Backbone atoms as SQL, in Angstrom:
CREATE TABLE atoms (id INTEGER PRIMARY KEY, chain TEXT, resi INTEGER, resn TEXT, atom TEXT, x REAL, y REAL, z REAL);
INSERT INTO atoms VALUES
  (1, 'A', 1, 'MET', 'N', -7.918, 11.998, -0.616),
  (2, 'A', 1, 'MET', 'CA', -8.347, 10.655, -0.931),
  (3, 'A', 1, 'MET', 'C', -8.897, 10.009, 0.331),
  (4, 'A', 2, 'THR', 'N', -10.064, 9.436, 0.235),
  (5, 'A', 2, 'THR', 'CA', -10.679, 8.741, 1.354),
  (6, 'A', 2, 'THR', 'C', -10.406, 7.245, 1.220),
  (7, 'A', 3, 'ILE', 'N', -9.994, 6.637, 2.318),
  (8, 'A', 3, 'ILE', 'CA', -9.686, 5.212, 2.317),
  (9, 'A', 3, 'ILE', 'C', -10.809, 4.467, 3.016),
  (10, 'A', 4, 'ASN', 'N', -11.321, 3.442, 2.339),
  (11, 'A', 4, 'ASN', 'CA', -12.307, 2.553, 2.940),
  (12, 'A', 4, 'ASN', 'C', -11.565, 1.302, 3.380),
  (13, 'A', 5, 'ILE', 'N', -11.434, 1.119, 4.681),
  (14, 'A', 5, 'ILE', 'CA', -10.674, 0.000, 5.242),
  (15, 'A', 5, 'ILE', 'C', -11.190, -1.341, 4.720),
  (16, 'A', 6, 'ASN', 'N', -12.493, -1.461, 4.533),
  (17, 'A', 6, 'ASN', 'CA', -13.078, -2.734, 4.095),
  (18, 'A', 6, 'ASN', 'C', -12.704, -3.109, 2.670),
  (19, 'A', 7, 'GLU', 'N', -12.251, -2.153, 1.877),
  (20, 'A', 7, 'GLU', 'CA', -11.873, -2.430, 0.492),
  (21, 'A', 7, 'GLU', 'C', -10.400, -2.805, 0.342),
  (22, 'A', 8, 'ILE', 'N', -9.629, -2.708, 1.404),
  (23, 'A', 8, 'ILE', 'CA', -8.208, -3.034, 1.355),
  (24, 'A', 8, 'ILE', 'C', -8.042, -4.546, 1.464),
  (25, 'A', 9, 'GLU', 'N', -7.258, -5.117, 0.556),
  (26, 'A', 9, 'GLU', 'CA', -6.974, -6.556, 0.588),
  (27, 'A', 9, 'GLU', 'C', -5.621, -6.758, 1.281),
  (28, 'A', 10, 'VAL', 'N', -5.614, -7.631, 2.276),
  (29, 'A', 10, 'VAL', 'CA', -4.402, -7.925, 3.041),
  (30, 'A', 10, 'VAL', 'C', -3.793, -9.208, 2.491),
  (31, 'A', 11, 'LYS', 'N', -2.525, -9.140, 2.077),
  (32, 'A', 11, 'LYS', 'CA', -1.814, -10.303, 1.547),
  (33, 'A', 11, 'LYS', 'C', -0.685, -10.653, 2.503),
  (34, 'A', 12, 'ILE', 'N', -0.690, -11.916, 2.961),
  (35, 'A', 12, 'ILE', 'CA', 0.245, -12.330, 4.005),
  (36, 'A', 12, 'ILE', 'C', 1.147, -13.451, 3.510),
  (37, 'A', 13, 'LYS', 'N', 2.452, -13.289, 3.739),
  (38, 'A', 13, 'LYS', 'CA', 3.425, -14.342, 3.459),
  (39, 'A', 13, 'LYS', 'C', 4.019, -14.757, 4.801),
  (40, 'A', 14, 'PHE', 'N', 3.727, -16.000, 5.215),
  (41, 'A', 14, 'PHE', 'CA', 4.215, -16.489, 6.501),
  (42, 'A', 14, 'PHE', 'C', 5.671, -16.907, 6.390),
  (43, 'A', 15, 'LEU', 'N', 6.424, -16.659, 7.456),
  (44, 'A', 15, 'LEU', 'CA', 7.838, -17.013, 7.523),
  (45, 'A', 15, 'LEU', 'C', 8.054, -17.949, 8.708),
  (46, 'A', 16, 'GLU', 'N', 8.992, -18.833, 8.583),
  (47, 'A', 16, 'GLU', 'CA', 9.326, -19.751, 9.671),
  (48, 'A', 16, 'GLU', 'C', 10.523, -19.185, 10.431),
  (49, 'A', 17, 'ASP', 'N', 10.292, -18.094, 11.133),
  (50, 'A', 17, 'ASP', 'CA', 11.330, -17.405, 11.876),
  (51, 'A', 17, 'ASP', 'C', 10.851, -17.248, 13.316),
  (52, 'A', 18, 'ALA', 'N', 11.762, -17.280, 14.264),
  (53, 'A', 18, 'ALA', 'CA', 11.371, -17.180, 15.671),
  (54, 'A', 18, 'ALA', 'C', 10.720, -15.836, 15.996),
  (55, 'A', 19, 'LYS', 'N', 11.227, -14.762, 15.444),
  (56, 'A', 19, 'LYS', 'CA', 10.725, -13.421, 15.784),
  (57, 'A', 19, 'LYS', 'C', 9.819, -12.848, 14.692),
  (58, 'A', 20, 'LEU', 'N', 10.263, -12.906, 13.443),
  (59, 'A', 20, 'LEU', 'CA', 9.494, -12.365, 12.322),
  (60, 'A', 20, 'LEU', 'C', 8.526, -13.431, 11.826),
  (61, 'A', 21, 'LYS', 'N', 7.244, -13.186, 11.994),
  (62, 'A', 21, 'LYS', 'CA', 6.226, -14.184, 11.680),
  (63, 'A', 21, 'LYS', 'C', 5.684, -14.071, 10.262),
  (64, 'A', 22, 'ALA', 'N', 5.609, -12.843, 9.722),
  (65, 'A', 22, 'ALA', 'CA', 5.038, -12.676, 8.391),
  (66, 'A', 22, 'ALA', 'C', 5.428, -11.330, 7.792),
  (67, 'A', 23, 'ILE', 'N', 5.422, -11.308, 6.450),
  (68, 'A', 23, 'ILE', 'CA', 5.553, -10.070, 5.691),
  (69, 'A', 23, 'ILE', 'C', 4.182, -9.817, 5.072),
  (70, 'A', 24, 'ILE', 'N', 3.709, -8.583, 5.166),
  (71, 'A', 24, 'ILE', 'CA', 2.340, -8.275, 4.766),
  (72, 'A', 24, 'ILE', 'C', 2.340, -7.162, 3.719),
  (73, 'A', 25, 'GLY', 'N', 1.469, -7.331, 2.730),
  (74, 'A', 25, 'GLY', 'CA', 1.255, -6.313, 1.716),
  (75, 'A', 25, 'GLY', 'C', -0.201, -5.869, 1.751),
  (76, 'A', 26, 'LEU', 'N', -0.446, -4.621, 1.447),
  (77, 'A', 26, 'LEU', 'CA', -1.802, -4.081, 1.410),
  (78, 'A', 26, 'LEU', 'C', -2.121, -3.660, -0.015),
  (79, 'A', 27, 'ASP', 'N', -3.215, -4.175, -0.538),
  (80, 'A', 27, 'ASP', 'CA', -3.655, -3.868, -1.893),
  (81, 'A', 27, 'ASP', 'C', -4.802, -2.873, -1.797),
  (82, 'A', 28, 'PHE', 'N', -4.550, -1.636, -2.226),
  (83, 'A', 28, 'PHE', 'CA', -5.547, -0.572, -2.190),
  (84, 'A', 28, 'PHE', 'C', -6.285, -0.436, -3.514),
  (85, 'A', 29, 'GLY', 'N', -6.117, -1.411, -4.420),
  (86, 'A', 29, 'GLY', 'CA', -6.762, -1.339, -5.721),
  (87, 'A', 29, 'GLY', 'C', -5.816, -0.804, -6.768),
  (88, 'A', 30, 'ASP', 'N', -5.581, 0.496, -6.768),
  (89, 'A', 30, 'ASP', 'CA', -4.700, 1.100, -7.760),
  (90, 'A', 30, 'ASP', 'C', -3.232, 1.049, -7.363),
  (91, 'A', 31, 'PHE', 'N', -2.943, 0.768, -6.095),
  (92, 'A', 31, 'PHE', 'CA', -1.554, 0.635, -5.686),
  (93, 'A', 31, 'PHE', 'C', -1.434, -0.355, -4.541),
  (94, 'A', 32, 'VAL', 'N', -0.231, -0.892, -4.378),
  (95, 'A', 32, 'VAL', 'CA', 0.067, -1.901, -3.356),
  (96, 'A', 32, 'VAL', 'C', 1.231, -1.404, -2.522),
  (97, 'A', 33, 'ILE', 'N', 1.128, -1.600, -1.216),
  (98, 'A', 33, 'ILE', 'CA', 2.232, -1.265, -0.319),
  (99, 'A', 33, 'ILE', 'C', 2.690, -2.569, 0.327),
  (100, 'A', 34, 'LYS', 'N', 3.954, -2.907, 0.123),
  (101, 'A', 34, 'LYS', 'CA', 4.527, -4.130, 0.684),
  (102, 'A', 34, 'LYS', 'C', 5.523, -3.770, 1.772),
  (103, 'A', 35, 'GLY', 'N', 5.779, -4.724, 2.659),
  (104, 'A', 35, 'GLY', 'CA', 6.836, -4.539, 3.639),
  (105, 'A', 35, 'GLY', 'C', 6.376, -4.365, 5.069),
  (106, 'A', 36, 'PHE', 'N', 5.087, -4.497, 5.352),
  (107, 'A', 36, 'PHE', 'CA', 4.650, -4.503, 6.745),
  (108, 'A', 36, 'PHE', 'C', 5.177, -5.793, 7.370),
  (109, 'A', 37, 'ARG', 'N', 5.620, -5.725, 8.629),
  (110, 'A', 37, 'ARG', 'CA', 6.178, -6.894, 9.291),
  (111, 'A', 37, 'ARG', 'C', 5.375, -7.221, 10.549),
  (112, 'A', 38, 'MET', 'N', 5.027, -8.506, 10.691),
  (113, 'A', 38, 'MET', 'CA', 4.378, -8.991, 11.903),
  (114, 'A', 38, 'MET', 'C', 5.446, -9.721, 12.708),
  (115, 'A', 39, 'GLN', 'N', 5.689, -9.226, 13.923),
  (116, 'A', 39, 'GLN', 'CA', 6.752, -9.772, 14.758),
  (117, 'A', 39, 'GLN', 'C', 6.215, -10.112, 16.138),
  (118, 'A', 40, 'THR', 'N', 6.915, -11.034, 16.810),
  (119, 'A', 40, 'THR', 'CA', 6.566, -11.301, 18.198),
  (120, 'A', 40, 'THR', 'C', 7.069, -10.141, 19.051),
  (121, 'A', 41, 'SER', 'N', 6.431, -9.974, 20.197),
  (122, 'A', 41, 'SER', 'CA', 6.781, -8.876, 21.088),
  (123, 'A', 41, 'SER', 'C', 6.758, -9.375, 22.524),
  (124, 'A', 42, 'ASP', 'N', 7.489, -8.713, 23.382),
  (125, 'A', 42, 'ASP', 'CA', 7.448, -9.022, 24.809),
  (126, 'A', 42, 'ASP', 'C', 6.226, -8.386, 25.469),
  (127, 'A', 43, 'PHE', 'N', 5.577, -7.484, 24.752),
  (128, 'A', 43, 'PHE', 'CA', 4.443, -6.740, 25.298),
  (129, 'A', 43, 'PHE', 'C', 3.176, -7.047, 24.507),
  (130, 'A', 44, 'GLU', 'N', 2.037, -6.943, 25.174),
  (131, 'A', 44, 'GLU', 'CA', 0.756, -7.199, 24.516),
  (132, 'A', 44, 'GLU', 'C', 0.297, -5.973, 23.735),
  (133, 'A', 45, 'ASN', 'N', -0.342, -6.218, 22.602),
  (134, 'A', 45, 'ASN', 'CA', -0.939, -5.129, 21.835),
  (135, 'A', 45, 'ASN', 'C', -2.341, -4.844, 22.389),
  (136, 'A', 46, 'ARG', 'N', -3.096, -3.988, 21.739),
  (137, 'A', 46, 'ARG', 'CA', -4.439, -3.621, 22.211),
  (138, 'A', 46, 'ARG', 'C', -5.378, -4.822, 22.262),
  (139, 'A', 47, 'LYS', 'N', -5.097, -5.856, 21.460),
  (140, 'A', 47, 'LYS', 'CA', -5.959, -7.038, 21.415),
  (141, 'A', 47, 'LYS', 'C', -5.500, -8.115, 22.397),
  (142, 'A', 48, 'GLY', 'N', -4.451, -7.844, 23.163),
  (143, 'A', 48, 'GLY', 'CA', -3.957, -8.804, 24.140),
  (144, 'A', 48, 'GLY', 'C', -3.009, -9.843, 23.554),
  (145, 'A', 49, 'GLN', 'N', -2.561, -9.647, 22.322),
  (146, 'A', 49, 'GLN', 'CA', -1.631, -10.575, 21.684),
  (147, 'A', 49, 'GLN', 'C', -0.209, -10.062, 21.855),
  (148, 'A', 50, 'LYS', 'N', 0.729, -10.966, 21.863),
  (149, 'A', 50, 'LYS', 'CA', 2.130, -10.567, 21.928),
  (150, 'A', 50, 'LYS', 'C', 2.686, -10.499, 20.514),
  (151, 'A', 51, 'LEU', 'N', 2.027, -9.673, 19.710),
  (152, 'A', 51, 'LEU', 'CA', 2.432, -9.422, 18.328),
  (153, 'A', 51, 'LEU', 'C', 2.556, -7.928, 18.110),
  (154, 'A', 52, 'TRP', 'N', 3.436, -7.567, 17.196),
  (155, 'A', 52, 'TRP', 'CA', 3.711, -6.170, 16.905),
  (156, 'A', 52, 'TRP', 'C', 3.724, -6.004, 15.396),
  (157, 'A', 53, 'LEU', 'N', 2.978, -5.039, 14.900),
  (158, 'A', 53, 'LEU', 'CA', 2.907, -4.743, 13.476),
  (159, 'A', 53, 'LEU', 'C', 3.765, -3.514, 13.194),
  (160, 'A', 54, 'THR', 'N', 4.704, -3.671, 12.257),
  (161, 'A', 54, 'THR', 'CA', 5.594, -2.581, 11.896),
  (162, 'A', 54, 'THR', 'C', 5.369, -2.187, 10.443),
  (163, 'A', 55, 'PRO', 'N', 5.077, -0.923, 10.176),
  (164, 'A', 55, 'PRO', 'CA', 4.951, -0.469, 8.788),
  (165, 'A', 55, 'PRO', 'C', 6.316, -0.481, 8.096),
  (166, 'A', 56, 'PRO', 'N', 6.326, -0.446, 6.765),
  (167, 'A', 56, 'PRO', 'CA', 7.596, -0.408, 6.039),
  (168, 'A', 56, 'PRO', 'C', 8.425, 0.814, 6.441),
  (169, 'A', 57, 'SER', 'N', 9.735, 0.604, 6.540),
  (170, 'A', 57, 'SER', 'CA', 10.638, 1.691, 6.900),
  (171, 'A', 57, 'SER', 'C', 12.029, 1.385, 6.353),
  (172, 'A', 58, 'TYR', 'N', 12.898, 2.373, 6.413),
  (173, 'A', 58, 'TYR', 'CA', 14.281, 2.175, 6.002),
  (174, 'A', 58, 'TYR', 'C', 15.194, 2.792, 7.053),
  (175, 'A', 59, 'GLN', 'N', 16.432, 2.281, 7.109),
  (176, 'A', 59, 'GLN', 'CA', 17.373, 2.787, 8.093),
  (177, 'A', 59, 'GLN', 'C', 18.340, 3.747, 7.415),
  (178, 'A', 60, 'GLY', 'N', 18.520, 4.885, 8.048),
  (179, 'A', 60, 'GLY', 'CA', 19.452, 5.877, 7.540),
  (180, 'A', 60, 'GLY', 'C', 20.023, 6.692, 8.681),
  (181, 'A', 61, 'LYS', 'N', 21.322, 6.847, 8.705),
  (182, 'A', 61, 'LYS', 'CA', 22.008, 7.621, 9.749),
  (183, 'A', 61, 'LYS', 'C', 21.653, 7.133, 11.147),
  (184, 'A', 62, 'GLY', 'N', 21.589, 5.806, 11.307),
  (185, 'A', 62, 'GLY', 'CA', 21.352, 5.219, 12.621),
  (186, 'A', 62, 'GLY', 'C', 19.913, 5.241, 13.105),
  (187, 'A', 63, 'ARG', 'N', 18.987, 5.744, 12.293),
  (188, 'A', 63, 'ARG', 'CA', 17.574, 5.808, 12.689),
  (189, 'A', 63, 'ARG', 'C', 16.725, 5.086, 11.659),
  (190, 'A', 64, 'TRP', 'N', 15.550, 4.659, 12.086),
  (191, 'A', 64, 'TRP', 'CA', 14.570, 4.076, 11.176),
  (192, 'A', 64, 'TRP', 'C', 13.586, 5.164, 10.766),
  (193, 'A', 65, 'HIS', 'N', 13.314, 5.256, 9.469),
  (194, 'A', 65, 'HIS', 'CA', 12.421, 6.267, 8.926),
  (195, 'A', 65, 'HIS', 'C', 11.227, 5.577, 8.276),
  (196, 'A', 66, 'PRO', 'N', 10.008, 5.962, 8.646),
  (197, 'A', 66, 'PRO', 'CA', 8.831, 5.312, 8.070),
  (198, 'A', 66, 'PRO', 'C', 8.655, 5.637, 6.592),
  (199, 'A', 67, 'ILE', 'N', 8.248, 4.623, 5.838),
  (200, 'A', 67, 'ILE', 'CA', 7.881, 4.808, 4.435),
  (201, 'A', 67, 'ILE', 'C', 6.373, 5.000, 4.350),
  (202, 'A', 68, 'PHE', 'N', 5.656, 4.345, 5.251),
  (203, 'A', 68, 'PHE', 'CA', 4.195, 4.414, 5.304),
  (204, 'A', 68, 'PHE', 'C', 3.811, 5.033, 6.636),
  (205, 'A', 69, 'TYR', 'N', 2.971, 6.059, 6.594),
  (206, 'A', 69, 'TYR', 'CA', 2.549, 6.723, 7.823),
  (207, 'A', 69, 'TYR', 'C', 1.121, 7.212, 7.666),
  (208, 'A', 70, 'MET', 'N', 0.294, 6.980, 8.685),
  (209, 'A', 70, 'MET', 'CA', -1.083, 7.476, 8.698),
  (210, 'A', 70, 'MET', 'C', -1.221, 8.449, 9.869),
  (211, 'A', 71, 'PRO', 'N', -1.357, 9.739, 9.604),
  (212, 'A', 71, 'PRO', 'CA', -1.476, 10.715, 10.691),
  (213, 'A', 71, 'PRO', 'C', -2.771, 10.556, 11.488),
  (214, 'A', 72, 'ASN', 'N', -3.817, 10.003, 10.876),
  (215, 'A', 72, 'ASN', 'CA', -5.085, 9.796, 11.561),
  (216, 'A', 72, 'ASN', 'C', -4.982, 8.516, 12.400),
  (217, 'A', 73, 'LYS', 'N', -4.804, 8.666, 13.712),
  (218, 'A', 73, 'LYS', 'CA', -4.589, 7.520, 14.614),
  (219, 'A', 73, 'LYS', 'C', -5.768, 6.550, 14.610),
  (220, 'A', 74, 'LEU', 'N', -6.998, 7.068, 14.541),
  (221, 'A', 74, 'LEU', 'CA', -8.176, 6.203, 14.520),
  (222, 'A', 74, 'LEU', 'C', -8.191, 5.344, 13.260),
  (223, 'A', 75, 'LEU', 'N', -7.863, 5.929, 12.129),
  (224, 'A', 75, 'LEU', 'CA', -7.814, 5.190, 10.874),
  (225, 'A', 75, 'LEU', 'C', -6.697, 4.137, 10.917),
  (226, 'A', 76, 'TRP', 'N', -5.552, 4.482, 11.504),
  (227, 'A', 76, 'TRP', 'CA', -4.462, 3.526, 11.646),
  (228, 'A', 76, 'TRP', 'C', -4.895, 2.350, 12.516),
  (229, 'A', 77, 'GLU', 'N', -5.593, 2.614, 13.613),
  (230, 'A', 77, 'GLU', 'CA', -6.057, 1.535, 14.487),
  (231, 'A', 77, 'GLU', 'C', -7.044, 0.625, 13.765),
  (232, 'A', 78, 'GLN', 'N', -7.914, 1.189, 12.932),
  (233, 'A', 78, 'GLN', 'CA', -8.847, 0.380, 12.150),
  (234, 'A', 78, 'GLN', 'C', -8.098, -0.502, 11.159),
  (235, 'A', 79, 'LEU', 'N', -7.095, 0.059, 10.504),
  (236, 'A', 79, 'LEU', 'CA', -6.297, -0.715, 9.559),
  (237, 'A', 79, 'LEU', 'C', -5.510, -1.801, 10.289),
  (238, 'A', 80, 'GLU', 'N', -4.938, -1.453, 11.416),
  (239, 'A', 80, 'GLU', 'CA', -4.187, -2.412, 12.226),
  (240, 'A', 80, 'GLU', 'C', -5.087, -3.568, 12.670),
  (241, 'A', 81, 'ASP', 'N', -6.304, -3.249, 13.114),
  (242, 'A', 81, 'ASP', 'CA', -7.264, -4.287, 13.519),
  (243, 'A', 81, 'ASP', 'C', -7.582, -5.217, 12.355),
  (244, 'A', 82, 'LYS', 'N', -7.785, -4.661, 11.180),
  (245, 'A', 82, 'LYS', 'CA', -8.077, -5.470, 9.992),
  (246, 'A', 82, 'LYS', 'C', -6.908, -6.409, 9.689),
  (247, 'A', 83, 'ILE', 'N', -5.682, -5.902, 9.771),
  (248, 'A', 83, 'ILE', 'CA', -4.506, -6.722, 9.501),
  (249, 'A', 83, 'ILE', 'C', -4.390, -7.840, 10.535),
  (250, 'A', 84, 'PHE', 'N', -4.576, -7.519, 11.830),
  (251, 'A', 84, 'PHE', 'CA', -4.497, -8.542, 12.873),
  (252, 'A', 84, 'PHE', 'C', -5.567, -9.613, 12.683),
  (253, 'A', 85, 'GLU', 'N', -6.789, -9.214, 12.343),
  (254, 'A', 85, 'GLU', 'CA', -7.870, -10.180, 12.115),
  (255, 'A', 85, 'GLU', 'C', -7.548, -11.106, 10.946),
  (256, 'A', 86, 'GLU', 'N', -7.056, -10.530, 9.852),
  (257, 'A', 86, 'GLU', 'CA', -6.703, -11.332, 8.674),
  (258, 'A', 86, 'GLU', 'C', -5.520, -12.242, 8.988),
  (259, 'A', 87, 'TYR', 'N', -4.566, -11.748, 9.759),
  (260, 'A', 87, 'TYR', 'CA', -3.409, -12.549, 10.159),
  (261, 'A', 87, 'TYR', 'C', -3.862, -13.763, 10.972),
  (262, 'A', 88, 'GLU', 'N', -4.740, -13.547, 11.956),
  (263, 'A', 88, 'GLU', 'CA', -5.239, -14.646, 12.785),
  (264, 'A', 88, 'GLU', 'C', -5.940, -15.708, 11.937),
  (265, 'A', 89, 'LYS', 'N', -6.810, -15.253, 11.032),
  (266, 'A', 89, 'LYS', 'CA', -7.567, -16.170, 10.178),
  (267, 'A', 89, 'LYS', 'C', -6.626, -16.983, 9.287),
  (268, 'A', 90, 'GLU', 'N', -5.722, -16.305, 8.593),
  (269, 'A', 90, 'GLU', 'CA', -4.822, -17.000, 7.677),
  (270, 'A', 90, 'GLU', 'C', -3.771, -17.823, 8.412),
  (271, 'A', 91, 'ASN', 'N', -3.406, -17.413, 9.623),
  (272, 'A', 91, 'ASN', 'CA', -2.459, -18.174, 10.433),
  (273, 'A', 91, 'ASN', 'C', -3.039, -19.547, 10.768),
  (274, 'A', 92, 'LYS', 'N', -4.307, -19.596, 11.157),
  (275, 'A', 92, 'LYS', 'CA', -4.971, -20.878, 11.433),
  (276, 'A', 92, 'LYS', 'C', -4.997, -21.753, 10.186),
  (277, 'A', 93, 'GLU', 'N', -5.351, -21.161, 9.050),
  (278, 'A', 93, 'GLU', 'CA', -5.400, -21.914, 7.797),
  (279, 'A', 93, 'GLU', 'C', -4.009, -22.430, 7.423),
  (280, 'A', 94, 'HIS', 'N', -3.006, -21.573, 7.551),
  (281, 'A', 94, 'HIS', 'CA', -1.635, -21.929, 7.186),
  (282, 'A', 94, 'HIS', 'C', -1.145, -23.124, 7.998),
  (283, 'A', 95, 'TYR', 'N', -1.252, -23.044, 9.318),
  (284, 'A', 95, 'TYR', 'CA', -0.757, -24.116, 10.164),
  (285, 'A', 95, 'TYR', 'C', -1.673, -25.335, 10.134),
  (286, 'A', 96, 'GLY', 'N', -2.953, -25.119, 9.866),
  (287, 'A', 96, 'GLY', 'CA', -3.864, -26.254, 9.702),
  (288, 'A', 96, 'GLY', 'C', -3.463, -27.097, 8.509),
  (289, 'A', 97, 'LYS', 'N', -3.136, -26.440, 7.398),
  (290, 'A', 97, 'LYS', 'CA', -2.682, -27.163, 6.208),
  (291, 'A', 97, 'LYS', 'C', -1.323, -27.795, 6.443),
  (292, 'A', 98, 'MET', 'N', -0.444, -27.060, 7.108),
  (293, 'A', 98, 'MET', 'CA', 0.915, -27.549, 7.329),
  (294, 'A', 98, 'MET', 'C', 0.930, -28.832, 8.161),
  (295, 'A', 99, 'PHE', 'N', 0.088, -28.886, 9.188),
  (296, 'A', 99, 'PHE', 'CA', 0.085, -30.035, 10.097),
  (297, 'A', 99, 'PHE', 'C', -1.111, -30.950, 9.890),
  (298, 'A', 100, 'GLY', 'N', -1.922, -30.700, 8.861),
  (299, 'A', 100, 'GLY', 'CA', -3.065, -31.547, 8.558),
  (300, 'A', 100, 'GLY', 'C', -4.107, -31.569, 9.652),
  (301, 'A', 101, 'MET', 'N', -4.393, -30.401, 10.223),
  (302, 'A', 101, 'MET', 'CA', -5.364, -30.299, 11.311),
  (303, 'A', 101, 'MET', 'C', -6.548, -29.462, 10.850),
  (304, 'A', 102, 'ASP', 'N', -7.734, -29.742, 11.430),
  (305, 'A', 102, 'ASP', 'CA', -8.904, -28.918, 11.104),
  (306, 'A', 102, 'ASP', 'C', -9.082, -27.850, 12.189),
  (307, 'A', 103, 'ASP', 'N', -10.080, -26.974, 12.000),
  (308, 'A', 103, 'ASP', 'CA', -10.297, -25.857, 12.930),
  (309, 'A', 103, 'ASP', 'C', -10.528, -26.294, 14.365),
  (310, 'A', 104, 'ASN', 'N', -11.142, -27.444, 14.582),
  (311, 'A', 104, 'ASN', 'CA', -11.450, -27.910, 15.942),
  (312, 'A', 104, 'ASN', 'C', -10.181, -28.303, 16.695),
  (313, 'A', 105, 'GLU', 'N', -9.134, -28.695, 15.968),
  (314, 'A', 105, 'GLU', 'CA', -7.903, -29.122, 16.611),
  (315, 'A', 105, 'GLU', 'C', -6.930, -27.972, 16.858),
  (316, 'A', 106, 'LEU', 'N', -7.156, -26.852, 16.168),
  (317, 'A', 106, 'LEU', 'CA', -6.284, -25.699, 16.320),
  (318, 'A', 106, 'LEU', 'C', -6.737, -24.831, 17.479),
  (319, 'A', 107, 'LEU', 'N', -5.780, -24.193, 18.147),
  (320, 'A', 107, 'LEU', 'CA', -6.112, -23.292, 19.263),
  (321, 'A', 107, 'LEU', 'C', -6.610, -21.984, 18.747);
């Protein structure tokens, strides 16, 4: 199956938590994967943000096991970039509505 990154719809639910910023779902058309987590990080990502994207996983026997995994690193980076871009866009809209500010007033 070939995945076209541009056809994936990113759905974001913002949370008012100090570390966990959002829960993200990906709509691939015929199926949806929920449980991606956007968290703050002490380290910068490739885009220079202090955010970390974690795919869905579960804990078993003291370890975390991925539920979603993309062996193609380039494809994963493209998907990650799309999620970060959508997160930035919707984050501005979310907080703009919350505080009654327009794009010029937001950082």
